[in-house]
PASEBA-1860 file (N, C-alpha, C; in nm, 3 decimals):
! residues 265
1> MKASAGSP> 0.331/-1.343/2.357/0.201/-1.408/2.353/0.200/-1.520/2.457 ~ 0.133/-1.500/2.568/0.138/-1.594/2.679/-0.001/-1.642/2.716 ~ -0.011/-1.771/2.749/-0.134/-1.826/2.804/-0.123/-1.821/2.956 ~ -0.233/-1.856/3.023/-0.236/-1.850/3.170/-0.122/-1.930/3.229 ~ -0.044/-1.867/3.316/0.078/-1.927/3.367/0.052/-2.056/3.445 ~ -0.056/-2.058/3.528/-0.075/-2.171/3.616/-0.168/-2.279/3.566 ~ -0.232/-2.262/3.453/-0.332/-2.357/3.406/-0.266/-2.471/3.329 ~ -0.324/-2.593/3.335/-0.270/-2.703/3.255/-0.266/-2.670/3.106
9> LGRIYRLL> -0.371/-2.605/3.055/-0.373/-2.570/2.914/-0.263/-2.469/2.880 ~ -0.236/-2.379/2.972/-0.129/-2.283/2.951/0.007/-2.351/2.946 ~ 0.029/-2.449/3.034/0.156/-2.521/3.035/0.174/-2.601/2.906 ~ 0.067/-2.664/2.860/0.073/-2.739/2.735/0.106/-2.646/2.619 ~ 0.044/-2.532/2.617/0.067/-2.435/2.510/0.214/-2.393/2.506 ~ 0.271/-2.363/2.621/0.411/-2.318/2.624/0.506/-2.428/2.578 ~ 0.478/-2.552/2.614/0.562/-2.663/2.571/0.556/-2.681/2.419 ~ 0.436/-2.670/2.364/0.421/-2.686/2.219/0.486/-2.571/2.143
17> LKAFGPQG> 0.468/-2.451/2.193/0.527/-2.335/2.125/0.679/-2.342/2.129 ~ 0.733/-2.388/2.240/0.879/-2.403/2.251/0.929/-2.511/2.155 ~ 0.852/-2.619/2.140/0.895/-2.730/2.056/0.884/-2.699/1.907 ~ 0.776/-2.632/1.866/0.747/-2.616/1.723/0.758/-2.473/1.672 ~ 0.746/-2.375/1.761/0.747/-2.237/1.717/0.616/-2.196/1.653 ~ 0.601/-2.068/1.618/0.477/-2.020/1.555/0.451/-2.091/1.423 ~ 0.324/-2.121/1.397/0.288/-2.203/1.281/0.242/-2.123/1.159 ~ 0.201/-2.001/1.177/0.167/-1.918/1.062/0.034/-1.947/0.996
25> WWPVTPRG> -0.062/-1.989/1.075/-0.195/-2.018/1.019/-0.279/-1.893/1.006 ~ -0.376/-1.882/0.922/-0.416/-1.972/0.814/-0.338/-1.935/0.690 ~ -0.285/-2.030/0.613/-0.210/-1.995/0.492/-0.301/-1.936/0.385 ~ -0.256/-1.830/0.324/-0.331/-1.767/0.214/-0.236/-1.745/0.096 ~ -0.295/-1.728/-0.020/-0.218/-1.716/-0.144/-0.180/-1.570/-0.170 ~ -0.050/-1.538/-0.174/-0.008/-1.400/-0.206/-0.048/-1.362/-0.348 ~ -0.057/-1.234/-0.372/-0.090/-1.184/-0.505/0.011/-1.237/-0.608 ~ -0.039/-1.292/-0.715/0.046/-1.343/-0.820/0.097/-1.485/-0.799
33> ARVPVYTP> 0.071/-1.543/-0.681/0.116/-1.680/-0.653/0.001/-1.778/-0.677 ~ 0.033/-1.908/-0.669/-0.069/-2.010/-0.690/-0.086/-2.100/-0.568 ~ 0.002/-2.088/-0.470/0.000/-2.177/-0.354/-0.009/-2.094/-0.226 ~ -0.096/-2.133/-0.131/-0.105/-2.062/-0.003/0.027/-2.066/0.074 ~ 0.055/-1.958/0.144/0.181/-1.943/0.218/0.152/-1.921/0.366 ~ 0.229/-1.987/0.452/0.219/-1.968/0.597/0.301/-1.846/0.637 ~ 0.245/-1.765/0.727/0.314/-1.644/0.773/0.320/-1.642/0.925 ~ 0.427/-1.698/0.984/0.437/-1.702/1.130/0.429/-1.564/1.193
41> RFYGPRTG> 0.360/-1.557/1.305/0.343/-1.439/1.389/0.253/-1.332/1.325 ~ 0.185/-1.366/1.218/0.087/-1.272/1.163/-0.052/-1.320/1.200 ~ -0.127/-1.234/1.268/-0.260/-1.271/1.316/-0.368/-1.174/1.265 ~ -0.338/-1.104/1.159/-0.435/-1.013/1.101/-0.404/-0.868/1.133 ~ -0.490/-0.779/1.083/-0.616/-0.809/1.014/-0.596/-0.857/0.871 ~ -0.696/-0.932/0.822/-0.695/-0.984/0.687/-0.763/-0.887/0.591 ~ -0.723/-0.895/0.465/-0.791/-0.818/0.361/-0.919/-0.893/0.321 ~ -1.004/-0.826/0.248/-1.126/-0.890/0.200/-1.096/-1.011/0.113
49> AEMAEICA> -0.993/-1.001/0.028/-0.956/-1.113/-0.059/-0.907/-1.232/0.024 ~ -0.828/-1.204/0.127/-0.780/-1.312/0.214/-0.895/-1.376/0.290 ~ -0.988/-1.295/0.336/-1.106/-1.349/0.405/-1.185/-1.442/0.315 ~ -1.202/-1.401/0.188/-1.277/-1.483/0.093/-1.206/-1.617/0.071 ~ -1.074/-1.613/0.060/-0.999/-1.738/0.039/-1.010/-1.829/0.161 ~ -1.004/-1.773/0.281/-1.015/-1.854/0.402/-1.155/-1.915/0.412 ~ -1.257/-1.838/0.378/-1.393/-1.893/0.377/-1.404/-2.010/0.280 ~ -1.349/-1.990/0.161/-1.352/-2.097/0.062/-1.272/-2.218/0.110
57> GAILTQNT> -1.154/-2.193/0.166/-1.071/-2.303/0.215/-1.136/-2.381/0.326 ~ -1.211/-2.313/0.413/-1.277/-2.380/0.525/-1.386/-2.475/0.476 ~ -1.447/-2.443/0.362/-1.545/-2.534/0.301/-1.472/-2.646/0.227 ~ -1.372/-2.611/0.150/-1.303/-2.708/0.066/-1.231/-2.815/0.147 ~ -1.183/-2.782/0.265/-1.103/-2.876/0.343/-1.187/-2.976/0.421 ~ -1.318/-2.966/0.412/-1.404/-3.065/0.478/-1.381/-3.203/0.416 ~ -1.344/-3.299/0.500/-1.326/-3.438/0.458/-1.220/-3.458/0.351 ~ -1.114/-3.380/0.357/-1.004/-3.401/0.263/-0.875/-3.346/0.321
65> AWTNVEKA> -0.763/-3.378/0.257/-0.633/-3.330/0.301/-0.606/-3.191/0.244 ~ -0.523/-3.115/0.313/-0.495/-2.977/0.272/-0.426/-2.970/0.137 ~ -0.348/-3.070/0.101/-0.282/-3.069/-0.029/-0.386/-3.066/-0.141 ~ -0.499/-3.131/-0.122/-0.606/-3.128/-0.221/-0.673/-2.991/-0.226 ~ -0.682/-2.926/-0.111/-0.740/-2.792/-0.105/-0.651/-2.694/-0.181 ~ -0.521/-2.707/-0.167/-0.429/-2.619/-0.238/-0.451/-2.628/-0.389 ~ -0.473/-2.749/-0.439/-0.498/-2.766/-0.583/-0.629/-2.701/-0.624 ~ -0.732/-2.716/-0.539/-0.861/-2.655/-0.569/-0.852/-2.503/-0.566
73> LAGLHGAG> -0.781/-2.449/-0.468/-0.765/-2.304/-0.460/-0.686/-2.252/-0.580 ~ -0.587/-2.327/-0.623/-0.511/-2.287/-0.742/-0.603/-2.280/-0.863 ~ -0.696/-2.374/-0.873/-0.792/-2.370/-0.983/-0.880/-2.248/-0.978 ~ -0.927/-2.213/-0.858/-1.011/-2.095/-0.843/-0.933/-1.968/-0.877 ~ -0.811/-1.957/-0.827/-0.730/-1.839/-0.856/-0.697/-1.829/-1.005 ~ -0.675/-1.945/-1.068/-0.642/-1.944/-1.209/-0.757/-1.898/-1.297 ~ -0.880/-1.908/-1.244/-0.998/-1.867/-1.321/-1.031/-1.720/-1.303 ~ -0.960/-1.652/-1.214/-0.988/-1.511/-1.188/-0.981/-1.483/-1.040
81> PLSPEGVA> -1.004/-1.359/-0.998/-0.998/-1.325/-0.855/-1.096/-1.409/-0.774 ~ -1.046/-1.465/-0.662/-1.131/-1.543/-0.574/-1.206/-1.445/-0.484 ~ -1.331/-1.423/-0.515/-1.411/-1.324/-0.444/-1.554/-1.373/-0.433 ~ -1.633/-1.317/-0.341/-1.775/-1.354/-0.335/-1.845/-1.335/-0.469 ~ -1.815/-1.225/-0.537/-1.877/-1.197/-0.666/-1.839/-1.303/-0.770 ~ -1.709/-1.334/-0.773/-1.662/-1.429/-0.872/-1.718/-1.569/-0.853 ~ -1.721/-1.615/-0.728/-1.772/-1.749/-0.700/-1.923/-1.755/-0.721 ~ -1.994/-1.653/-0.672/-2.140/-1.653/-0.683/-2.187/-1.650/-0.828
89> SCPLPRLA> -2.111/-1.586/-0.915/-2.152/-1.572/-1.055/-2.099/-1.684/-1.144 ~ -2.011/-1.769/-1.091/-1.953/-1.877/-1.170/-2.057/-1.987/-1.194 ~ -2.076/-2.031/-1.317/-2.169/-2.142/-1.342/-2.132/-2.264/-1.259 ~ -2.232/-2.330/-1.205/-2.207/-2.441/-1.112/-2.120/-2.552/-1.173 ~ -2.143/-2.596/-1.295/-2.056/-2.701/-1.352/-1.910/-2.657/-1.361 ~ -1.888/-2.532/-1.398/-1.749/-2.482/-1.408/-1.687/-2.474/-1.269 ~ -1.762/-2.426/-1.172/-1.710/-2.417/-1.035/-1.674/-2.555/-0.983 ~ -1.759/-2.653/-1.007/-1.731/-2.789/-0.963/-1.604/-2.843/-1.028
97> ALIRPSGY> -1.586/-2.813/-1.156/-1.465/-2.860/-1.225/-1.339/-2.795/-1.168 ~ -1.347/-2.668/-1.131/-1.231/-2.596/-1.077/-1.186/-2.653/-0.943 ~ -1.281/-2.700/-0.863/-1.246/-2.748/-0.728/-1.245/-2.900/-0.720 ~ -1.247/-2.967/-0.831/-1.255/-3.114/-0.834/-1.150/-3.182/-0.745 ~ -1.025/-3.133/-0.736/-0.925/-3.202/-0.652/-0.964/-3.210/-0.505 ~ -1.056/-3.127/-0.458/-1.091/-3.126/-0.315/-1.181/-3.241/-0.275 ~ -1.236/-3.316/-0.373/-1.327/-3.424/-0.339/-1.466/-3.371/-0.305 ~ -1.567/-3.454/-0.322/-1.706/-3.411/-0.300/-1.729/-3.276/-0.369
105> YRQKARRL> -1.673/-3.263/-0.488/-1.664/-3.131/-0.551/-1.800/-3.076/-0.594 ~ -1.894/-3.162/-0.628/-2.026/-3.111/-0.666/-2.097/-3.052/-0.544 ~ -2.091/-3.123/-0.434/-2.152/-3.074/-0.310/-2.084/-2.946/-0.263 ~ -1.952/-2.944/-0.266/-1.878/-2.826/-0.220/-1.901/-2.707/-0.312 ~ -1.916/-2.732/-0.441/-1.943/-2.622/-0.534/-2.077/-2.557/-0.501 ~ -2.178/-2.639/-0.471/-2.308/-2.583/-0.432/-2.296/-2.503/-0.304 ~ -2.221/-2.555/-0.207/-2.206/-2.486/-0.079/-2.132/-2.353/-0.097 ~ -2.027/-2.354/-0.176/-1.953/-2.230/-0.199/-2.041/-2.127/-0.269
113> KELFARVR> -2.110/-2.171/-0.369/-2.193/-2.078/-0.447/-2.304/-2.021/-0.359 ~ -2.367/-2.105/-0.279/-2.474/-2.058/-0.191/-2.420/-1.965/-0.083 ~ -2.304/-1.999/-0.027/-2.245/-1.915/0.077/-2.216/-1.775/0.025 ~ -2.145/-1.767/-0.087/-2.105/-1.636/-0.137/-2.222/-1.559/-0.199 ~ -2.321/-1.630/-0.254/-2.440/-1.561/-0.305/-2.516/-1.497/-0.189 ~ -2.525/-1.568/-0.078/-2.595/-1.513/0.038/-2.516/-1.398/0.099 ~ -2.384/-1.411/0.103/-2.302/-1.301/0.153/-2.327/-1.175/0.071 ~ -2.328/-1.188/-0.060/-2.353/-1.072/-0.146/-2.492/-1.012/-0.121
121> REHPEGLE> -2.588/-1.100/-0.100/-2.726/-1.055/-0.084/-2.749/-0.988/0.052 ~ -2.697/-1.048/0.156/-2.726/-1.001/0.292/-2.619/-0.908/0.347 ~ -2.501/-0.908/0.286/-2.391/-0.823/0.335/-2.324/-0.753/0.218 ~ -2.396/-0.664/0.153/-2.337/-0.591/0.039/-2.220/-0.502/0.080 ~ -2.204/-0.481/0.211/-2.092/-0.402/0.260/-1.959/-0.475/0.243 ~ -1.964/-0.606/0.220/-1.842/-0.684/0.199/-1.797/-0.758/0.325 ~ -1.709/-0.854/0.304/-1.663/-0.938/0.415/-1.590/-0.859/0.523 ~ -1.505/-0.765/0.483/-1.427/-0.691/0.583/-1.517/-0.618/0.681
129> RWFRSGTA> -1.612/-0.543/0.630/-1.700/-0.468/0.719/-1.791/-0.560/0.799 ~ -1.840/-0.664/0.735/-1.927/-0.758/0.807/-1.851/-0.825/0.921 ~ -1.735/-0.880/0.892/-1.661/-0.954/0.992/-1.612/-0.866/1.107 ~ -1.599/-0.737/1.082/-1.547/-0.647/1.186/-1.657/-0.568/1.256 ~ -1.781/-0.601/1.225/-1.892/-0.521/1.278/-1.953/-0.574/1.407 ~ -1.914/-0.694/1.448/-1.979/-0.750/1.567/-1.885/-0.838/1.646 ~ -1.943/-0.919/1.732/-1.866/-1.007/1.819/-1.845/-1.143/1.754 ~ -1.754/-1.220/1.813/-1.730/-1.356/1.764/-1.858/-1.439/1.775
137> ERLRRELL> -1.930/-1.425/1.885/-2.051/-1.504/1.907/-2.158/-1.471/1.803 ~ -2.174/-1.345/1.774/-2.275/-1.304/1.678/-2.240/-1.354/1.537 ~ -2.114/-1.341/1.498/-2.072/-1.387/1.366/-2.084/-1.538/1.357 ~ -2.042/-1.608/1.458/-2.051/-1.755/1.459/-2.195/-1.801/1.445 ~ -2.284/-1.739/1.519/-2.425/-1.776/1.514/-2.482/-1.759/1.373 ~ -2.446/-1.649/1.309/-2.495/-1.627/1.173/-2.435/-1.726/1.075 ~ -2.306/-1.753/1.086/-2.242/-1.847/0.996/-2.303/-1.987/1.007 ~ -2.341/-2.025/1.126/-2.400/-2.158/1.147/-2.536/-2.172/1.077
145> SYRGVGPE> -2.595/-2.061/1.039/-2.722/-2.068/0.966/-2.702/-2.091/0.817 ~ -2.576/-2.087/0.771/-2.545/-2.111/0.630/-2.539/-2.262/0.604 ~ -2.590/-2.302/0.491/-2.588/-2.443/0.453/-2.444/-2.491/0.435 ~ -2.413/-2.604/0.496/-2.279/-2.660/0.483/-2.176/-2.605/0.578 ~ -2.218/-2.516/0.668/-2.127/-2.459/0.767/-2.161/-2.514/0.905 ~ -2.078/-2.606/0.953/-2.095/-2.661/1.086/-2.007/-2.588/1.186 ~ -2.006/-2.634/1.312/-1.929/-2.565/1.416/-1.781/-2.547/1.385 ~ -1.716/-2.651/1.333/-1.573/-2.640/1.306/-1.544/-2.542/1.193
153> TADSIVLY> -1.625/-2.548/1.088/-1.606/-2.456/0.976/-1.635/-2.313/1.020 ~ -1.742/-2.294/1.097/-1.777/-2.160/1.145/-1.665/-2.104/1.233 ~ -1.615/-2.183/1.325/-1.508/-2.135/1.413/-1.381/-2.104/1.335 ~ -1.353/-2.182/1.231/-1.236/-2.155/1.148/-1.248/-2.020/1.079 ~ -1.365/-1.990/1.030/-1.386/-1.861/0.963/-1.380/-1.747/1.063 ~ -1.443/-1.765/1.179/-1.443/-1.659/1.281/-1.300/-1.631/1.328 ~ -1.225/-1.736/1.355/-1.089/-1.719/1.410/-0.990/-1.673/1.305 ~ -0.984/-1.744/1.192/-0.877/-1.720/1.096/-0.908/-1.612/0.993
161> AAGLPSFV> -1.035/-1.596/0.956/-1.070/-1.491/0.860/-1.103/-1.360/0.931 ~ -1.191/-1.368/1.031/-1.232/-1.246/1.101/-1.133/-1.205/1.210 ~ -1.050/-1.298/1.257/-0.954/-1.265/1.362/-1.019/-1.245/1.498 ~ -1.130/-1.313/1.521/-1.202/-1.301/1.648/-1.185/-1.429/1.728 ~ -1.187/-1.419/1.861/-1.159/-1.536/1.946/-1.273/-1.637/1.949 ~ -1.252/-1.748/1.881/-1.347/-1.860/1.881/-1.265/-1.986/1.857 ~ -1.245/-2.068/1.959/-1.151/-2.179/1.951/-1.204/-2.287/1.858 ~ -1.116/-2.339/1.772/-1.153/-2.442/1.676/-1.124/-2.580/1.736
169> IDAYTRRI> -1.225/-2.666/1.732/-1.210/-2.803/1.778/-1.215/-2.895/1.657 ~ -1.121/-2.990/1.652/-1.125/-3.089/1.544/-1.088/-3.225/1.603 ~ -1.078/-3.325/1.515/-1.048/-3.460/1.562/-0.912/-3.467/1.631 ~ -0.817/-3.388/1.584/-0.685/-3.386/1.647/-0.693/-3.333/1.789 ~ -0.768/-3.225/1.809/-0.783/-3.167/1.941/-0.844/-3.267/2.038 ~ -0.947/-3.336/1.995/-1.012/-3.435/2.081/-0.916/-3.549/2.114 ~ -0.847/-3.600/2.013/-0.754/-3.711/2.035/-0.648/-3.675/2.138 ~ -0.586/-3.559/2.119/-0.481/-3.516/2.212/-0.539/-3.489/2.350
177> GVRLGLAR> -0.656/-3.424/2.355/-0.718/-3.393/2.483/-0.751/-3.517/2.563 ~ -0.803/-3.620/2.497/-0.833/-3.745/2.567/-0.706/-3.811/2.617 ~ -0.603/-3.816/2.534/-0.478/-3.880/2.575/-0.409/-3.806/2.687 ~ -0.426/-3.673/2.690/-0.367/-3.594/2.799/-0.448/-3.606/2.927 ~ -0.570/-3.658/2.917/-0.656/-3.669/3.034/-0.734/-3.542/3.064 ~ -0.747/-3.453/2.966/-0.821/-3.329/2.987/-0.970/-3.355/3.000 ~ -1.019/-3.456/2.929/-1.159/-3.498/2.937/-1.167/-3.637/2.878 ~ -1.273/-3.709/2.911/-1.288/-3.846/2.861/-1.358/-3.850/2.726
185> GGDYDRWK> -1.427/-3.747/2.692/-1.501/-3.745/2.567/-1.585/-3.620/2.563 ~ -1.697/-3.627/2.495/-1.786/-3.513/2.489/-1.803/-3.462/2.348 ~ -1.905/-3.379/2.329/-1.933/-3.327/2.196/-1.848/-3.203/2.168 ~ -1.869/-3.146/2.052/-1.791/-3.030/2.008/-1.798/-2.917/2.111 ~ -1.918/-2.884/2.153/-1.935/-2.769/2.243/-1.865/-2.789/2.376 ~ -1.864/-2.913/2.426/-1.797/-2.939/2.553/-1.647/-2.912/2.542 ~ -1.585/-2.958/2.434/-1.442/-2.934/2.416/-1.414/-2.786/2.395 ~ -1.500/-2.720/2.324/-1.482/-2.576/2.299/-1.486/-2.499/2.431
193> VLFEAGLP> -1.582/-2.530/2.516/-1.594/-2.464/2.646/-1.470/-2.492/2.731 ~ -1.421/-2.616/2.726/-1.303/-2.653/2.806/-1.182/-2.567/2.770 ~ -1.155/-2.553/2.641/-1.038/-2.475/2.599/-1.059/-2.325/2.623 ~ -1.176/-2.276/2.592/-1.198/-2.131/2.606/-1.201/-2.089/2.753 ~ -1.245/-2.178/2.840/-1.246/-2.146/2.984/-1.106/-2.150/3.044 ~ -1.016/-2.225/2.982/-0.882/-2.240/3.038/-0.776/-2.153/2.977 ~ -0.816/-2.065/2.882/-0.719/-1.981/2.814/-0.762/-1.836/2.813 ~ -0.668/-1.742/2.805/-0.707/-1.601/2.786/-0.786/-1.587/2.656
201> RRAEIYNE> -0.885/-1.502/2.656/-0.970/-1.486/2.538/-0.901/-1.395/2.437 ~ -0.804/-1.452/2.367/-0.726/-1.377/2.269/-0.715/-1.458/2.141 ~ -0.751/-1.397/2.030/-0.753/-1.468/1.902/-0.617/-1.524/1.865 ~ -0.509/-1.451/1.893/-0.377/-1.499/1.853/-0.338/-1.626/1.930 ~ -0.382/-1.638/2.056/-0.354/-1.760/2.131/-0.437/-1.876/2.078 ~ -0.565/-1.854/2.053/-0.650/-1.958/1.995/-0.593/-2.004/1.861 ~ -0.552/-1.909/1.780/-0.496/-1.937/1.648/-0.374/-2.029/1.661 ~ -0.278/-1.986/1.740/-0.153/-2.060/1.752/-0.174/-2.195/1.820
209> YHALLVRL> -0.260/-2.197/1.920/-0.281/-2.321/1.997/-0.340/-2.429/1.907 ~ -0.443/-2.395/1.833/-0.504/-2.495/1.745/-0.405/-2.546/1.641 ~ -0.329/-2.455/1.581/-0.230/-2.496/1.481/-0.123/-2.585/1.543 ~ -0.081/-2.555/1.664/0.020/-2.637/1.732/-0.034/-2.776/1.763 ~ -0.161/-2.787/1.799/-0.220/-2.918/1.826/-0.224/-3.003/1.699 ~ -0.255/-2.940/1.586/-0.253/-3.013/1.459/-0.112/-3.061/1.428 ~ -0.014/-2.976/1.449/0.126/-3.014/1.425/0.165/-3.131/1.515 ~ 0.127/-3.127/1.642/0.158/-3.236/1.734/0.094/-3.366/1.687
217> AKDFCRKN> -0.034/-3.358/1.645/-0.105/-3.478/1.602/-0.041/-3.541/1.479 ~ 0.010/-3.460/1.389/0.070/-3.512/1.267/0.212/-3.564/1.289 ~ 0.287/-3.498/1.375/0.427/-3.537/1.395/0.444/-3.646/1.501 ~ 0.359/-3.647/1.603/0.377/-3.739/1.716/0.250/-3.813/1.757 ~ 0.143/-3.739/1.785/0.024/-3.799/1.845/-0.068/-3.855/1.737 ~ -0.017/-3.952/1.664/-0.090/-4.011/1.553/-0.201/-4.102/1.606 ~ -0.301/-4.120/1.522/-0.415/-4.204/1.561/-0.369/-4.345/1.594 ~ -0.287/-4.400/1.508/-0.231/-4.534/1.529/-0.080/-4.522/1.546
225> SPLCGDCP> -0.026/-4.598/1.638/0.119/-4.599/1.663/0.175/-4.461/1.691 ~ 0.127/-4.392/1.794/0.182/-4.260/1.828/0.328/-4.271/1.870 ~ 0.403/-4.166/1.843/0.546/-4.162/1.875/0.565/-4.091/2.009 ~ 0.532/-4.160/2.116/0.529/-4.097/2.249/0.668/-4.066/2.304 ~ 0.768/-4.143/2.264/0.900/-4.129/2.325/0.962/-3.993/2.308 ~ 0.942/-3.928/2.194/1.002/-3.798/2.167/0.901/-3.684/2.174 ~ 0.778/-3.713/2.211/0.673/-3.611/2.212/0.702/-3.503/2.315 ~ 0.687/-3.377/2.279/0.714/-3.268/2.375/0.617/-3.266/2.493
233> LRLECDHA> 0.507/-3.341/2.484/0.410/-3.347/2.595/0.415/-3.480/2.670 ~ 0.519/-3.560/2.648/0.521/-3.694/2.706/0.513/-3.694/2.858 ~ 0.569/-3.592/2.923/0.565/-3.588/3.069/0.430/-3.539/3.122 ~ 0.348/-3.483/3.034/0.216/-3.434/3.073/0.105/-3.533/3.040 ~ 0.140/-3.639/2.968/0.041/-3.721/2.900/0.012/-3.853/2.971 ~ -0.114/-3.876/3.003/-0.156/-4.003/3.064/-0.129/-4.120/2.969 ~ -0.159/-4.100/2.841/-0.144/-4.206/2.743/0.003/-4.246/2.727 ~ 0.092/-4.149/2.721/0.235/-4.178/2.709/0.285/-4.253/2.831
241> GRRKDHGK> 0.235/-4.215/2.949/0.275/-4.284/3.071/0.234/-4.429/3.072 ~ 0.112/-4.457/3.024/0.065/-4.596/3.019/0.145/-4.677/2.918 ~ 0.176/-4.617/2.803/0.254/-4.689/2.703/0.395/-4.721/2.754 ~ 0.453/-4.627/2.830/0.587/-4.651/2.885/0.582/-4.765/2.986 ~ 0.478/-4.767/3.069/0.465/-4.871/3.171/0.452/-5.010/3.108 ~ 0.393/-5.014/2.987/0.372/-5.142/2.920/0.478/-5.170/2.815 ~ 0.583/-5.088/2.811/0.693/-5.112/2.720/0.661/-5.088/2.574 ~ 0.565/-4.999/2.548/0.523/-4.972/2.410/0.569/-4.835/2.361
249> DRSSARPG> 0.663/-4.775/2.431/0.710/-4.642/2.393/0.777/-4.646/2.258 ~ 0.748/-4.546/2.174/0.812/-4.534/2.043/0.865/-4.393/2.026 ~ 0.968/-4.381/1.945/1.023/-4.248/1.919/1.055/-4.237/1.772 ~ 1.157/-4.161/1.741/1.206/-4.140/1.604/1.108/-4.070/1.514 ~ 1.038/-3.968/1.566/0.960/-3.882/1.477/1.055/-3.811/1.384 ~ 1.005/-3.774/1.267/1.091/-3.710/1.168/1.037/-3.571/1.138 ~ 1.077/-3.471/1.219/1.025/-3.336/1.199/1.054/-3.288/1.058 ~ 0.959/-3.211/1.004/0.979/-3.150/0.875/0.920/-3.230/0.760
257> RIQKSPRR> 0.891/-3.361/0.783/0.837/-3.442/0.675/0.685/-3.436/0.672 ~ 0.625/-3.388/0.779/0.481/-3.380/0.786/0.439/-3.236/0.758 ~ 0.352/-3.215/0.662/0.309/-3.079/0.628/0.211/-3.026/0.730 ~ 0.223/-2.901/0.762/0.119/-2.834/0.842/-0.003/-2.818/0.753 ~ -0.120/-2.850/0.803/-0.237/-2.842/0.716/-0.363/-2.818/0.797 ~ -0.437/-2.713/0.768/-0.562/-2.686/0.838/-0.674/-2.773/0.790 ~ -0.664/-2.900/0.823/-0.764/-2.994/0.775/-0.893/-2.978/0.854 ~ -1.005/-2.990/0.784/-1.136/-2.976/0.847/-1.220/-3.097/0.819
265> R> -1.308/-3.125/0.914/-1.403/-3.232/0.894/-1.543/-3.178/0.906
END
């Protein structure tokens, strides 16, 4: 799995992959288990049940940590099969109680119920057939028409559930991109265009790249007090260079203590 050999984004990708290895996103819950599991080097296709869980997780992880999403997903699984039918037919108060650990649980319960009710109504063929029937652009456009589904959530569903190439942008991506000097700022669409224009249009590369950026942000490129000294991108990074010049370099990251987590905002 290779990105463009000569592009800056390709070089960054290779450095991150060498440093951290495959991340195994998106984690899903195996049959009979209660906790989502990461599966490195698996990029699909997903089953209908896995697609439903990823859709639910993409909503639940808005404005919360992934550890809270795991608890909410465990509640949903404990109540029965996590499916469009099951969620759509679940009474709203009960659904809210099941996902309470995710925070904003009343709002998220309404969003989940509306999403899966609409899926049942407009796509009786099921998630698998729907997600595999068109292009990433077409699916993304339709998902954005759903209440509570913004660009990041839509791209997460397109990439991780449907397995179609649509790069996910989040706060971590922007932070790292600015510090690397890839761009000074910009809205979601500008960052999305930047990454998609600089990489081969392959879902497995988008999948791994986004997960690696999250890992970098959590282990090294923190919002406050980044650990630039040991960062695998320190030689590529404008921010690390400035910190070194001013004697503010820090190191001693502790790999393995930070959980990989598909956090969404």
